[in-house]
C-alpha positions in Angstrom: -75.8 7.9 -38.3 -73.7 11.1 -38.1 -72.2 13.4 -40.7 -69.5 15.9 -40.9 -70.6 19.1 -42.8 -68.2 21.7 -44.0 -68.8 25.3 -45.0 -70.5 25.7 -48.4 -73.1 23.3 -47.7 -71.0 20.2 -48.1 -71.5 17.4 -45.6 -70.3 13.8 -45.0 -72.1 11.0 -43.6 -70.1 8.6 -41.3 -72.0 5.4 -40.3 -71.2 3.7 -37.0 -73.0 0.4 -37.3 -73.2 -2.4 -34.9 -74.7 -5.7 -35.6 -77.0 -7.3 -33.1 -78.0 -10.8 -33.8 -81.1 -12.0 -32.0 -82.8 -15.1 -32.7 -85.9 -16.2 -30.9 -85.9 -19.9 -30.0 -82.5 -20.4 -31.4 -79.0 -20.6 -29.9 -76.3 -18.1 -30.4 -74.8 -18.5 -33.9 -71.0 -19.4 -34.1 -68.4 -16.4 -34.3 -67.4 -15.7 -37.9 -64.0 -13.7 -38.3 -63.8 -11.0 -40.8 -64.1 -7.2 -41.4 -67.1 -5.5 -40.1 -67.7 -4.0 -43.6 -66.7 -5.1 -47.1 -66.2 -1.4 -48.2 -65.3 1.5 -46.1 -65.5 5.1 -47.2 -63.2 7.6 -45.5 -63.0 11.3 -45.9 -59.5 12.7 -45.6 -58.0 16.3 -45.7 -56.4 17.5 -48.8 -53.0 17.3 -47.2 -52.3 14.8 -44.5 -48.9 15.0 -42.6 -46.8 12.0 -41.9 -47.9 10.0 -38.8 -51.4 11.3 -38.6 -54.2 8.7 -38.1 -56.7 8.6 -40.8 -59.3 5.8 -40.1 -59.9 2.7 -38.2 -61.1 -0.6 -39.7 -62.9 -3.0 -37.4 -62.0 -6.8 -37.6 -63.8 -9.5 -35.5 -60.9 -11.9 -34.6 -63.0 -14.4 -32.6 -60.2 -14.8 -30.1 -57.4 -15.2 -32.5 -55.7 -12.1 -30.9 -52.1 -11.5 -32.0 -52.2 -14.2 -34.7 -54.0 -11.7 -37.1 -51.6 -9.6 -39.3 -52.7 -6.6 -41.2 -51.3 -5.3 -44.6 -52.3 -2.6 -47.0 -51.9 -2.4 -50.7 -50.1 1.1 -50.7 -47.4 0.8 -47.9 -45.5 3.8 -49.2 -48.3 6.2 -48.2 -50.3 4.2 -45.5 -49.4 1.8 -42.7 -51.9 -0.2 -40.6 -51.1 -1.1 -36.9 -52.4 -4.2 -35.0 -55.4 -2.4 -33.7 -56.7 -1.6 -37.2 -55.8 2.1 -37.3 -54.4 3.4 -40.5 -51.7 6.2 -40.4 -50.1 8.2 -43.0 -46.8 6.8 -43.8 -45.7 10.0 -45.7 -47.3 13.2 -46.3 -50.5 12.3 -48.4 -51.6 14.7 -51.0 -54.7 14.7 -53.3 -52.8 13.0 -56.1 -52.3 9.9 -54.0 -56.0 9.3 -53.8 -56.4 8.7 -57.5 -55.4 5.0 -57.1 -58.4 3.7 -55.2 -59.8 1.6 -53.6 -57.2 0.8 -50.9 -57.0 -2.9 -50.2 -56.7 -3.9 -46.6 -55.8 -7.7 -46.0 -56.0 -9.6 -42.8 -54.3 -13.0 -42.5 -54.2 -15.7 -39.8 -50.6 -16.7 -39.3 -51.6 -20.1 -38.0 -54.3 -21.1 -40.6 -53.1 -18.9 -43.4 -56.7 -17.8 -43.9 -57.2 -14.4 -45.4 -59.8 -11.7 -45.3 -60.0 -8.5 -47.5 -61.8 -5.1 -47.3 -61.7 -2.1 -49.5 -61.4 1.6 -48.5 -62.6 4.4 -50.6 -60.6 7.5 -50.0 -62.3 10.8 -50.8 -60.9 14.2 -50.3 -62.7 16.4 -48.0 -63.8 18.7 -50.9 -65.9 15.9 -52.6 -69.4 15.2 -51.5 -69.9 11.6 -50.5 -73.4 11.4 -49.3 -76.1 13.8 -48.3 -78.5 12.4 -45.7 -80.5 15.4 -44.4 -80.6 19.1 -44.5 -78.7 20.4 -41.6 -80.0 23.1 -39.3 -78.8 26.6 -39.5 -75.3 26.6 -38.1 -72.4 29.2 -37.9 -70.8 29.9 -41.2 -67.9 27.6 -42.1 -68.6 25.3 -39.1 -68.3 21.6 -39.6 -71.1 19.4 -38.3 -71.0 16.0 -36.6 -74.3 14.0 -36.8 -75.0 11.2 -34.4 -75.7 7.9 -36.2 -79.4 7.0 -36.4 -81.0 4.2 -34.4 -84.2 2.3 -34.6 -87.2 3.0 -32.5 -86.4 0.0 -30.4 -83.0 1.2 -29.6 -81.5 -1.6 -31.7 -78.7 -0.7 -34.1 -79.4 -1.1 -37.7 -76.8 -2.9 -39.6 -75.5 -0.6 -42.4 -73.2 -1.5 -45.2 -70.7 1.1 -44.6 -68.9 2.2 -41.3 -67.5 5.9 -41.1 -64.7 7.0 -39.2 -64.7 10.5 -37.7 -61.4 12.2 -38.6 -59.6 14.1 -35.9 -60.2 17.9 -35.5 -57.0 19.8 -35.8 -56.6 22.9 -33.8 -53.4 25.1 -34.1 -51.8 26.0 -30.8 -51.1 29.4 -29.6 -54.2 30.8 -31.4 -54.9 34.6 -30.6 -58.6 34.3 -30.7 -61.1 35.8 -30.4 -62.4 33.3 -27.8 -64.5 31.3 -27.6 -63.5 30.0 -31.0 -66.1 27.6 -32.7 -64.8 24.3 -33.9 -67.7 22.1 -35.0 -71.4 21.6 -34.5 -72.7 18.4 -33.0 -76.4 17.5 -34.0 -78.7 14.6 -34.0 -81.4 13.6 -36.5 -83.9 13.5 -33.7 -83.7 17.3 -33.2 -86.3 17.6 -36.0 -89.2 16.5 -33.9 -88.1 17.4 -30.3 -85.8 19.6 -28.3 -82.4 18.1 -27.4 -79.6 19.3 -25.2 -75.9 18.6 -26.1 -72.9 18.2 -23.9 -69.2 17.0 -24.0 -67.1 15.2 -21.3 -63.6 14.3 -20.9 -60.2 16.1 -20.2 -60.5 19.6 -21.1 -64.2 19.7 -20.7 -65.5 18.6 -17.4 -62.2 17.0 -16.3 -58.9 18.6 -15.6 -57.8 20.7 -17.2 -61.5 22.0 -17.2 -62.9 24.9 -19.2 -60.8 24.5 -22.4 -63.6 23.3 -24.5 -67.3 24.4 -24.1 -70.5 23.3 -26.1 -73.7 25.4 -26.6 -76.4 23.0 -25.2 -79.0 23.9 -27.7 -77.1 24.5 -31.0 -74.4 21.9 -30.2 -71.6 24.3 -31.2 -68.2 23.0 -29.7 -65.8 25.8 -29.1 -62.3 26.3 -27.6 -62.1 28.7 -24.8 -58.5 29.6 -24.6 -55.1 29.1 -26.5 -53.8 25.6 -26.6 -50.2 24.5 -26.0 -49.1 21.4 -27.7 -46.0 21.0 -25.7 -48.3 20.7 -22.6 -51.1 18.6 -24.1 -50.8 17.4 -27.7 -54.5 16.0 -28.1 -57.8 15.8 -26.3 -60.2 12.9 -26.3 -63.8 14.1 -25.7 -67.1 12.3 -25.8 -70.3 14.1 -27.2 -73.8 13.4 -25.6 -77.4 14.2 -26.7 -80.3 14.0 -24.3 -83.9 15.1 -24.3 -85.3 17.7 -21.9 -86.0 14.9 -19.4 -82.4 13.9 -19.5 -83.1 10.7 -21.4 -80.3 9.7 -23.8 -81.4 9.7 -27.3 -78.1 9.0 -29.0 -75.2 6.9 -28.2 -72.2 9.0 -27.3 -69.6 9.7 -30.0 -65.9 10.1 -29.6 -64.2 13.2 -30.8 -60.4 13.6 -31.0 -59.0 17.1 -31.1 -55.3 17.3 -32.2 -53.2 20.3 -31.2 -51.4 21.5 -34.3 -47.7 22.3 -33.5 -46.4 25.9 -34.2 -42.8 26.8 -34.2 -42.8 28.5 -30.8 -39.7 26.8 -29.2 -36.1 27.4 -29.8 -33.6 24.6 -29.7 -31.9 24.2 -26.4 -28.4 22.6 -26.1 -28.2 20.1 -23.2 -24.9 21.8 -22.2 -23.8 25.3 -22.9 -20.1 24.3 -23.0 -19.0 21.0 -24.5 -15.6 19.7 -23.8 -13.8 17.2 -26.1 -10.4 16.0 -26.9 -8.5 14.9 -29.9 -4.9 13.7 -30.1 -2.4 15.8 -31.9 -1.4 14.7 -35.4 -4.8 13.0 -36.0 -5.8 12.2 -39.5 -8.8 13.9 -41.2 -12.0 12.2 -40.3 -11.1 11.6 -36.7 -14.2 11.7 -34.5 -14.0 14.3 -31.7 -17.4 14.4 -29.9 -21.1 14.8 -30.5 -23.1 17.9 -29.3 -26.8 17.6 -28.6 -29.7 20.0 -28.7 -33.4 19.4 -28.0 -36.6 21.3 -29.4 -39.9 21.0 -27.5 -41.8 21.3 -30.9 -43.1 18.3 -32.6 -40.0 16.3 -33.8 -42.3 14.8 -36.6 -42.6 18.2 -38.2 -40.2 20.7 -39.4 -40.6 22.7 -36.3 -38.7 20.1 -34.3 -36.2 19.1 -37.0 -32.8 20.5 -36.1 -29.7 21.2 -38.2 -26.2 21.9 -36.8 -23.3 24.1 -38.1 -20.1 25.6 -36.9 -20.1 29.5 -36.8 -16.6 30.1 -35.8 -13.3 28.4 -34.8 -10.7 30.0 -32.7 -7.8 30.1 -33.3 -7.9 29.8 -37.1 -4.6 27.8 -37.3 -3.3 26.1 -39.2 -6.6 26.6 -41.2 -9.9 28.1 -40.4 -11.8 24.9 -41.1 -10.1 22.3 -39.0 -13.4 20.8 -37.9 -16.8 20.0 -39.4 -20.0 18.9 -37.9 -22.7 16.5 -39.0 -25.7 18.8 -39.5 -28.2 16.2 -38.3 -26.4 14.2 -35.5 -24.2 17.0 -34.2 -21.1 14.8 -34.5 -17.8 16.8 -34.8 -15.0 15.4 -36.8 -11.6 16.7 -38.1 -11.4 17.6 -41.8 -7.7 18.9 -42.0 -4.3 17.7 -40.9 -1.9 19.7 -38.8 -3.1 19.4 -35.2 0.0 20.2 -33.1 -0.4 20.6 -29.4 2.9 22.4 -29.0 1.5 25.1 -31.4 -2.2 25.2 -30.6 -3.2 23.3 -27.5 -6.9 24.1 -27.6 -9.7 25.2 -30.1 -13.0 26.9 -29.4 -15.9 26.3 -31.7 -19.3 28.1 -31.7 -21.9 25.7 -32.6 -25.5 26.7 -33.9 -28.6 24.5 -33.9 -31.6 25.7 -36.1 -35.1 24.1 -36.3 -37.3 24.1 -39.4 -34.5 21.9 -40.9 -32.0 24.6 -40.7 -34.1 27.2 -42.7 -32.3 30.5 -41.7 -35.3 32.6 -42.6 -38.1 30.7 -40.6 -36.1 28.6 -38.2 -35.3 29.4 -34.7 -31.7 28.9 -33.6 -29.5 28.8 -30.5 -25.7 28.5 -29.9 -23.3 26.7 -27.6 -19.5 26.5 -27.2 -17.4 23.5 -27.9 -14.0 23.4 -26.3 -11.6 20.9 -28.0 -8.4 20.2 -26.2 -5.5 18.7 -28.3 -4.0 15.9 -26.3 -0.3 15.3 -26.3 1.3 12.4 -28.1 5.0 11.5 -28.0 6.0 13.2 -31.2 9.0 15.1 -29.6 11.9 12.9 -28.5 14.1 14.3 -25.5 17.3 16.1 -26.5 20.4 16.7 -24.4 21.3 20.3 -23.7 25.1 19.5 -24.4 26.9 16.9 -26.4 29.3 16.1 -23.4 29.0 16.2 -19.7 31.8 16.0 -17.1 32.2 14.8 -13.7 34.7 13.3 -11.0 34.4 10.9 -8.2 36.9 9.7 -5.5 37.7 6.1 -5.9 35.9 3.4 -3.7 32.9 5.7 -3.3 29.4 4.3 -4.1 25.9 6.0 -4.2 27.6 9.2 -5.3 26.1 11.4 -8.0 28.8 12.1 -10.6 27.0 14.4 -13.2 23.5 15.8 -13.8 22.4 15.2 -17.4 19.7 17.8 -18.6 17.4 17.3 -21.4 14.6 19.3 -23.2 11.3 17.8 -24.4 8.6 19.9 -26.0 5.8 17.4 -25.0 3.5 18.1 -22.2 5.4 18.1 -18.8 4.9 15.3 -16.2 3.4 12.9 -18.7 4.8 9.6 -20.1 5.6 11.4 -23.4 7.7 13.9 -21.4 9.3 11.8 -18.6 12.8 10.8 -19.6 14.4 7.3 -19.2 18.3 7.2 -19.4 20.2 4.2 -20.5 24.0 3.6 -20.6 24.8 2.1 -24.1 28.6 2.2 -23.9 31.8 2.7 -21.7 30.5 0.7 -18.7 31.1 -3.0 -19.4 31.1 -3.9 -15.6 28.0 -2.0 -14.7 29.6 0.4 -12.3 27.2 3.3 -13.0 23.5 3.9 -13.4 21.4 6.9 -14.6 18.1 7.2 -12.7 15.7 10.1 -13.4 15.1 12.8 -11.1 11.2 12.9 -10.9 11.1 16.7 -10.4 13.6 18.0 -12.9 13.6 15.2 -15.4 17.4 15.2 -15.2 19.6 12.1 -15.4 21.6 11.5 -12.3 24.9 9.6 -13.2 25.5 7.5 -10.0 28.2 5.2 -8.9 26.8 1.8 -7.8 29.9 -0.3 -7.6 33.4 0.8 -6.2 35.9 2.3 -8.7 39.6 1.6 -8.4 41.9 4.3 -9.5 44.7 1.9 -10.0 42.5 -0.1 -12.5 40.9 2.9 -14.4 41.6 6.5 -14.2 38.8 7.8 -16.4 35.5 6.5 -17.7 33.6 7.7 -20.9 30.1 6.7 -20.9 27.5 6.9 -23.8 24.0 7.7 -22.5 20.8 7.6 -24.5 17.6 9.3 -23.4 14.1 8.1 -24.3 10.6 8.6 -23.0 8.5 6.2 -21.0 6.3 5.6 -24.0 7.5 5.0 -27.6 7.6 7.8 -30.1 4.7 8.3 -32.4 4.7 6.4 -35.6 7.0 8.2 -38.1 9.1 9.9 -35.5 12.7 9.0 -35.1 15.2 9.9 -32.3 17.7 12.5 -33.4 21.3 12.7 -32.7 20.7 15.0 -29.8 19.1 12.2 -27.9 22.5 10.7 -27.2 25.3 12.3 -25.1 28.8 11.5 -23.7 29.7 11.6 -19.9 33.4 11.9 -19.1 34.2 10.9 -15.6 37.6 11.3 -13.8 38.5 9.0 -10.9 40.3 10.7 -8.0 43.1 8.8 -6.3 42.8 8.4 -2.4 44.9 6.7 0.2 43.5 3.2 0.5 43.9 0.9 3.5 46.5 -1.8 3.4 45.0 -5.3 3.2 46.1 -8.8 4.1 45.8 -11.6 1.8 44.5 -14.1 2.6 42.5 -12.9 5.6 42.3 -14.7 7.9 45.6 -16.7 7.3 45.8 -20.2 8.7 49.0 -21.8 9.8 49.6 -25.0 11.8 51.9 -25.4 14.7 52.5 -28.2 17.3 51.0 -27.9 20.8 53.7 -26.8 23.2 55.8 -24.8 20.7 58.3 -22.9 22.7 59.1 -19.2 22.9 61.2 -17.3 20.4 59.9 -19.5 17.5 59.5 -17.8 14.2 56.0 -18.5 12.8 55.4 -16.6 9.6 55.8 -13.1 8.0 52.3 -11.8 8.0 52.6 -8.9 5.6 50.0 -6.7 3.9 49.8 -5.2 0.6 49.1 -1.4 -0.2 46.6 -0.9 -3.1 48.1 2.5 -3.8 50.5 1.4 -6.4 51.2 5.0 -7.5 52.0 6.2 -4.1 55.4 5.7 -2.5 54.4 4.5 1.0 55.8 2.3 3.7 53.8 -0.1 5.9 54.2 -0.7 9.8 52.8 -3.5 11.7 51.4 -3.7 15.2 49.4 -6.2 17.4 45.8 -5.6 18.1 44.6 -8.7 19.8 46.6 -11.6 21.4 44.4 -12.9 24.1 47.1 -15.2 25.5 50.0 -12.8 24.8 51.9 -15.5 23.0 53.0 -13.6 19.9 54.9 -10.4 18.8 55.3 -9.0 15.3 58.1 -7.1 13.8 56.8 -3.6 13.0 58.8 -3.2 9.8 58.9 -6.8 8.3 55.7 -8.2 9.8 57.4 -11.3 11.0 55.6 -13.1 13.8 57.5 -15.0 16.6 56.3 -16.6 19.8 57.1 -15.1 23.2 55.5 -17.9 25.2 54.7 -21.7 24.9 51.7 -22.4 22.7 49.2 -24.5 24.7 46.3 -26.0 23.0 44.6 -26.7 26.2 44.5 -22.9 26.9 41.1 -21.4 27.5 41.9 -18.9 24.7 42.0 -21.8 22.2 38.8 -22.8 20.6 38.7 -26.1 18.5 42.4 -26.2 18.4 42.4 -22.6 16.8 44.0 -19.5 18.3 43.1 -16.2 16.8 45.3 -13.1 16.8 44.7 -9.8 15.1 47.3 -7.5 13.7 47.1 -4.1 12.0 49.0 -2.7 9.0 49.3 1.1 8.7 50.7 3.1 5.7 52.7 6.4 5.9 50.1 8.3 3.9 48.7 11.6 5.0 46.2 10.9 6.5 47.3 7.4 7.1 45.1 4.4 6.4 45.1 1.1 8.2 43.9 -2.4 7.8 43.6 -5.5 9.9 44.3 -9.2 9.4 43.6 -12.3 11.4 46.2 -15.0 11.9 44.8 -18.3 12.9 47.1 -20.9 14.5 46.0 -24.5 14.4 47.7 -26.3 17.4 48.3 -30.0 16.6 47.7 -32.0 19.8 50.5 -33.8 21.6 50.1 -36.0 24.7 51.0 -33.5 27.3 48.0 -34.0 29.7 47.6 -36.9 32.1 44.1 -38.4 32.6 42.1 -37.9 35.8 39.4 -39.8 37.4 35.8 -38.7 37.1 33.8 -38.4 39.2 36.1 -37.5 42.0 33.5 -38.2 44.8 30.9 -41.0 45.1 29.0 -43.1 47.7 28.8 -46.7 48.5 27.0 -48.8 51.0 28.7 -50.6 53.8 27.4 -53.9 52.4 28.8 -54.2 48.8 25.9 -55.8 47.1 25.1 -54.3 44.8 27.6 -51.6 45.1 29.5 -51.1 41.9 30.8 -47.6 41.1 31.1 -46.5 37.5 34.1 -44.3 36.8 35.8 -42.8 33.7 38.7 -40.5 33.0 39.1 -37.0 31.8 42.0 -36.1 29.5 42.6 -32.6 28.1 44.1 -34.0 25.0 42.5 -35.3 21.9 42.4 -38.7 20.3 44.6 -40.7 19.9 46.2 -39.1 22.9 43.3 -39.6 25.2 41.3 -42.9 25.4 41.1 -45.9 25.6 42.3 -45.7 29.2 43.9 -48.3 31.4 42.7 -48.4 35.0 44.3 -50.0 38.1 44.5 -49.6 41.8 47.7 -48.3 43.4 49.8 -50.7 45.5 50.0 -48.4 48.5 48.6 -48.3 51.0 48.2 -52.0 51.2 44.7 -52.2 52.3 43.5 -50.5 48.9 43.9 -53.8 46.9 42.6 -55.8 50.0 39.4 -53.9 50.4 38.6 -52.8 46.8 38.7 -54.1 43.3 38.5 -52.4 39.9 37.1 -53.9 36.7 37.5 -52.5 33.3 34.1 -52.1 31.4 35.2 -50.5 28.2 37.9 -48.5 26.8 36.7 -45.3 28.7 34.9 -46.8 31.7 35.6 -49.0 34.7 33.8 -50.2 37.8 35.0 -49.9 41.5 33.4 -52.2 44.0 34.1 -53.5 47.6 36.2 -56.7 47.7 35.2 -57.5 51.3 31.7 -58.2 52.6 31.7 -55.2 55.0 33.5 -51.9 55.4 33.0 -49.4 58.2 31.3 -46.1 57.4 33.5 -43.2 56.7 35.3 -41.4 54.0 38.0 -43.2 52.0 40.4 -41.9 49.4 41.1 -44.6 46.7 44.3 -44.0 44.5 43.6 -45.2 41.0 46.4 -45.2 38.3 45.1 -44.2 34.8 47.0 -44.4 31.7 46.0 -42.9 28.4 46.8 -44.1 24.9 49.2 -41.5 23.8 52.6 -42.2 22.2 54.3 -42.2 24.6 51.5 -42.8 27.1 51.1 -40.7 30.1 49.9 -42.0 33.6 48.5 -40.2 36.6 47.4 -41.4 40.0 44.0 -39.8 40.8 42.2 -40.1 44.1 38.6 -41.2 44.1 36.8 -40.0 47.3 34.3 -42.7 48.4 31.9 -42.2 51.2 31.0 -45.5 52.8 27.5 -45.2 54.6 24.6 -47.2 55.9 21.9 -47.4 53.2 18.1 -47.7 53.3 16.1 -50.1 51.4 16.5 -48.2 48.1 20.2 -48.2 48.5 20.5 -44.6 49.4 22.6 -43.3 52.5 20.4 -42.2 55.5 20.4 -38.6 56.8 22.5 -39.4 59.8 25.0 -41.2 57.7 25.2 -38.2 55.2 26.1 -36.1 58.1 28.9 -38.4 59.3 30.0 -38.7 55.7 30.3 -35.0 55.4 33.3 -35.2 57.7 31.8 -33.8 61.1 34.1 -35.8 63.2 36.3 -34.6 66.1 38.8 -33.0 63.9 36.3 -31.2 61.8 34.6 -29.7 65.1 38.0 -28.7 66.4 38.6 -26.8 63.1 35.4 -25.1 63.3 36.0 -23.8 66.9 39.5 -22.5 65.9 38.0 -20.6 63.0 35.4 -19.0 65.3 38.0 -18.0 67.9 40.2 -16.4 65.2 37.3 -14.5 63.8 36.4 -13.1 67.2 40.0 -11.9 67.6 40.0 -10.2 64.3 36.7 -8.4 65.1 38.1 -7.1 68.4 41.3 -5.9 66.9 39.2 -4.0 64.3 37.2 -2.3 67.0 40.2 -1.2 68.9 41.9 0.1 65.7 38.8 2.2 64.9 38.7 3.9 68.3 42.4 4.7 68.1 42.0 6.4 64.7 39.0 8.4 66.0 41.1 9.8 68.8 43.8 10.8 66.5 41.3 12.8 64.4 40.0 14.7 67.2 43.4 15.5 68.4 44.4 16.9 65.0 41.1 18.8 64.8 40.9 18.5 61.1 37.2 19.2 61.0 36.2 22.3 59.0 33.3 24.4 59.8 30.3 23.3 57.6 29.9 26.8 56.3 33.6 26.9 55.0 34.0 23.3 53.9 32.9 23.2 50.4 34.6 19.9 49.5 32.3 16.8 49.1 29.2 18.9 50.0 26.1 20.1 48.3 25.6 23.8 48.4 22.1 25.2 48.5 21.6 28.4 46.4 18.3 29.8 47.5 18.7 33.3 45.9 19.4 34.3 42.4 21.4 37.5 43.2 22.7 39.9 40.6 25.4 38.0 38.8 29.1 37.0 39.5 29.8 40.4 41.2 28.0 39.7 44.3 29.2 36.1 44.6 32.1 36.7 47.0 33.7 33.2 47.3 37.2 32.4 48.0 38.1 30.1 45.1 41.6 29.5 46.5 40.0 27.0 48.9 39.0 24.9 45.9 42.5 25.0 44.4 44.4 24.2 47.5 42.1 22.8 50.2 44.9 21.6 52.5 46.3 25.2 53.0 43.4 26.4 55.0 44.3 28.7 57.8 44.1 27.3 61.4 41.6 30.0 62.3 39.0 28.7 59.9 39.2 25.2 61.3 35.9 24.5 63.0 35.7 23.4 66.6 35.4 19.8 67.5 31.9 20.0 68.5 30.5 21.7 65.4 28.9 19.2 62.9 26.3 19.3 60.2 23.1 17.2 60.6 23.9 15.3 57.4 27.5 14.5 58.2 28.5 11.0 58.8 29.0 10.2 62.7 32.6 10.0 63.8 34.1 6.7 64.9 37.7 5.9 66.2 39.7 5.3 63.1 42.8 3.0 62.9 46.2 4.3 62.2 47.6 3.9 58.6 51.0 4.6 57.3 51.4 8.0 56.3 51.0 8.5 52.5 53.5 10.6 50.5 52.2 14.2 50.3 51.0 15.1 46.8 52.1 18.3 45.4 49.6 21.1 45.5 47.7 21.0 42.2 46.4 24.0 40.5 42.8 22.7 40.1 40.4 20.8 42.4 40.2 18.1 39.4 43.9 17.3 39.8 43.5 17.3 43.4 40.9 14.6 43.3 42.7 12.5 40.8 45.9 12.5 43.0 43.9 11.5 46.1 42.2 8.7 44.1 45.6 7.3 42.9 46.9 7.5 46.5 43.9 5.7 47.9 44.2 2.9 45.3 47.8 2.3 45.8 47.5 2.1 49.6 47.0 -1.5 50.6 45.9 -0.5 54.2 43.2 1.9 53.0 39.7 1.1 54.1 37.5 -0.5 51.6 35.9 2.6 50.3 36.3 3.0 46.5 39.1 0.4 46.5 39.6 -3.2 45.6 39.3 -5.8 48.3 42.4 -7.9 48.8 41.8 -11.6 49.8 44.6 -13.6 51.4 45.9 -16.7 49.6 44.6 -19.8 51.4 47.6 -22.1 50.4 47.8 -25.5 49.0 47.1 -28.9 50.3 43.3 -29.1 49.5 41.9 -32.5 49.3 40.0 -31.4 46.2 41.8 -31.8 42.8 42.6 -29.0 40.5 39.6 -27.8 38.4 41.8 -26.4 35.6 41.6 -29.8 33.8 37.8 -29.6 33.7 38.0 -27.1 30.7 34.5 -25.7 31.8 32.6 -24.2 28.9 31.0 -21.7 31.3 34.0 -19.6 31.8 34.1 -16.2 30.3 36.6 -17.0 27.6 34.5 -19.8 26.3 31.2 -18.0 26.4 29.6 -17.1 23.0 28.2 -13.7 23.0 27.3 -13.4 19.3 23.7 -13.5 20.3 24.1 -9.9 21.6 23.9 -8.8 17.9 20.3 -9.9 17.8 19.2 -7.8 20.7 19.1 -4.3 19.0 21.2 -1.2 18.9 21.3 -0.9 22.6 23.5 -4.1 23.0 25.7 -3.3 19.9 28.6 -2.1 22.0 28.6 -5.2 24.2 28.4 -7.3 21.2 31.5 -5.4 19.7 33.5 -6.0 23.1 32.6 -9.6 23.7 31.3 -11.1 20.5 32.8 -12.0 17.2 36.6 -12.4 16.6 39.2 -11.5 19.2 39.9 -8.1 17.8 
C-alpha cells in the first residue's frame, strides 16, 4: 500500500490491490465480470479544473470489450471514458463533494447486464486513513507510499483501490532549484535500508535531468523550469530496491502535469486580412473571419481569446460600420450606407486578447483588416448630351456617323460600367447599329445598309444606353439614359442603272442588218439632279450591233447568225454603258441578251468523212451519220441516198438507212480493187423547207488481215503514195531548194551594200543598243563629258566619227550579206531617243519585206480545192471563243486579271 501525505501531518492511503487466485489441485475458476472494488475512496484537490483526470476505476470485462458502457450519477460535474478514467466535466469545488457517494454504472449492451460501484470523494484537507507514521521529510512535502505486499510476494486483496492523483507543477517557475515535489517511501524502510529511483521521460530518458530523486530519502525534485507549450505532462515510474539491488516494491506510476501560465500572447495567422463586401449591403452581411492562435492551454482562461475592433478608417458614413464576433472573429456589417463611389475601402484594427478578454490580466495583439467595397450596378449610364448630330453620304456602308458619349460612376471596365447601346426608334428598316467602343465606352453610330438620299434625307434615331448587367434592385434608368441622334444624308451622283439587267429579247436567226431591235435605256437614280444620259457600246464580240448615244436604241449592223462561235446556247450577249452628265460623271453597264430562234440555214454533212473497208465486203458495213448546225426540228431525222453520178457509185456501193440519224454504207460487188474512193452521198434534213447537201465520204479500200484491219503496206498505199504523190513531193523539194538559194544570194548582196556605205560606228562612240560599263564613280555630273546630241539625233553623226570597216566589238553580231529592201520613208528627226525608237518600230512593223525580227510572220494563202471538207461546220468546243475560263477565279489572286479578261460575261 502507498499513501500521499501532505504538510501538517495529514496523509492518505491509496491501495493498489491485485487479486491472485490460486487453487491447488483445482482448475482455473471462470471469469466473472465486474468492478475490482465495490467502494472506491478518492482524494481530490479542493478545486479541480475542467478536463482534469481525477481517478480510475478498474472493470474486468472478460472479453466483452467495447460492449461495456460506463455512466456516472453526476454527469454535470464528472464524465467517465471507456477506459474507466473519470474526468472533471466542469470546475469541481468542495461544495460539489457533499452529494456522495458517486455511483458508477457499467452495462453490457448485448445482455443488458449491469454492475455498480460507489466512489467516496474526499477533499485533500480531510484525513481518510492513517497507516503508519512517516519518516522525517521536508516540511510541506507530500509522501507517496508503495503498497504493501505479503512475504511470499503475493498481492493481498484489499477492499479498496486508491488512485494516485496527478502532481501539478506550474510552468516557468523561478526556483530555487532543485525544487522538491513529493517524497516516495516504502513500508519496508523501517527494517532495512532502501534505495529509490525514477525512470521515464524527463528522468533517465530524453529530455533527461528535469526530475531527480534523492536515493535515500526518496525526495522527488524538479531541476529546471518547465514549459507546458513544450511538454504538458510527464509520466514517471518510481522504484524501490534494497542495497543488493533487489526489488522490494512493485513500481508505481507518477503523473506530473505542467500547470499552464499565461506566458504567450495571441498571434494572428495573418497580419493583414483582406475581405470584400458589396456596396449597398444590408446590416448583418457577413464580410470575413479573422483568426488568432494562443499557445497557452485553450482549456484555461490563458488560451481563451476575445476579439474587438479598435478603430475604423474612414469613419464614414458612421464610425461603427462593422462589428466582430468576440469569440469567432467573424466580421459583419451593422450599418447601412456602403457606397463604393464614396468610400471604396475600409481599414479596421482588430485586437485579440486572452484571459477571456480581461484587459487587466490578458495579453493582446493586433492585426489589420482591409475591407474593399465591391461595385454593384447602382449607377446607370447617362448621355452627356440630349441630342447628337452626324451626316453620311448616301450609299455608304460601315461608316461611323456619330460618337455617343456617356458617363457612369461605377467601376470602369466592369460589367456594371460597360455600356450597351440599343436603337429604340427612328430606324424601322435596320440601316444603323450602335456598337460599343471597348476602350472609350462610346457608342459608335454606324451605317450597316445603304441609304438612299432620294428616299430619305434625314434620320432621327432614339438610342438607349444600358449596362451589361441589370441595375441593382430599386435602381431605375433616368431620362438621361436616352438620347436622340439626328443624321443628315448627303446627296452624291449615283450611277445610271439598266432595268432589267440583263435584258432578254428574241430574234430570228439570220436577221439582217439595219434592223431595229430595242431601245435599251437606263434610269438615273438622282431624281433631284438635272442630268442627261449618253450610251455607248462596251462589248459586242461579233460586232453585230450599234446603239444610239442619245436614245439608246439598238440596231443591227450585220446578219445575226445563231451558228456563230460567239453564240452560246442560242444566246448572244452584248454589253452597253450608260453615263450621266454629272461632275464627276457616273456610269453603269447593262447586258442585252439576244435569243436567236433557229431557222433551217445549214445543210447536213456526212460524218465521219473518212473510213476504211476491206476489198472483200463481208462483213464490211460502214456506219455513217450526219452533222447539222441547226437545231431540231431543222436537223434530224436525215434522209441518205447515193448520188447518180458517177454511174459506178450506185453500181459498186449501196446505202441502207438504219435509223433517223444513221445509215450503213457497204460494197455491192464481191470485190473492189484497193485504193481511195470518194463516195458522194446526198443528205437531206427535216427542216421546213428541207435542205440537202452532197457530201463526199472518203473510203480507203484495202487488204485486211484476219481481224479485218488493213495491213501496213496497204495503209501506206491507202495514204496516197502513188505516182502522182511522189511527183508532188519532188516538186516541193525543188521549190524549197530554189527559195533557200535565193535567200543566200540576197543576204550576200545586202552585206556588200552595208560595207559600201560604211555605216558602222566605232564601238566607243556608238551608244545605241549597247551596254555601257561604268567602272568608276567619278565626282558627279560635271566630269561626265558626254555628247547627248548623239542620243537625240543618232542619224546626224558626222562622217569623221564613223568607224572603219574593220573595227568591230567582240560581242557584236558578225556581218552577213543582207538583201536589199525597198527604201523606207525617212522619219523626221525626233527630239528624244524614245520617239526615235517608236518611229523605227512603226516603220519596221509596216514594212512587209522586213526580216522577221520583232515583226509578225506573213504566211501565203494556199488556195482552195482541198479534198478535205470545211471544218467550220464542226463547231468545235475547243475554240477559244467556246472555252470556259471561269475556273480561273478559283486559282487565287495571281490569276484574277486573266479571269477578268477571259472569264465571266463578254464585258
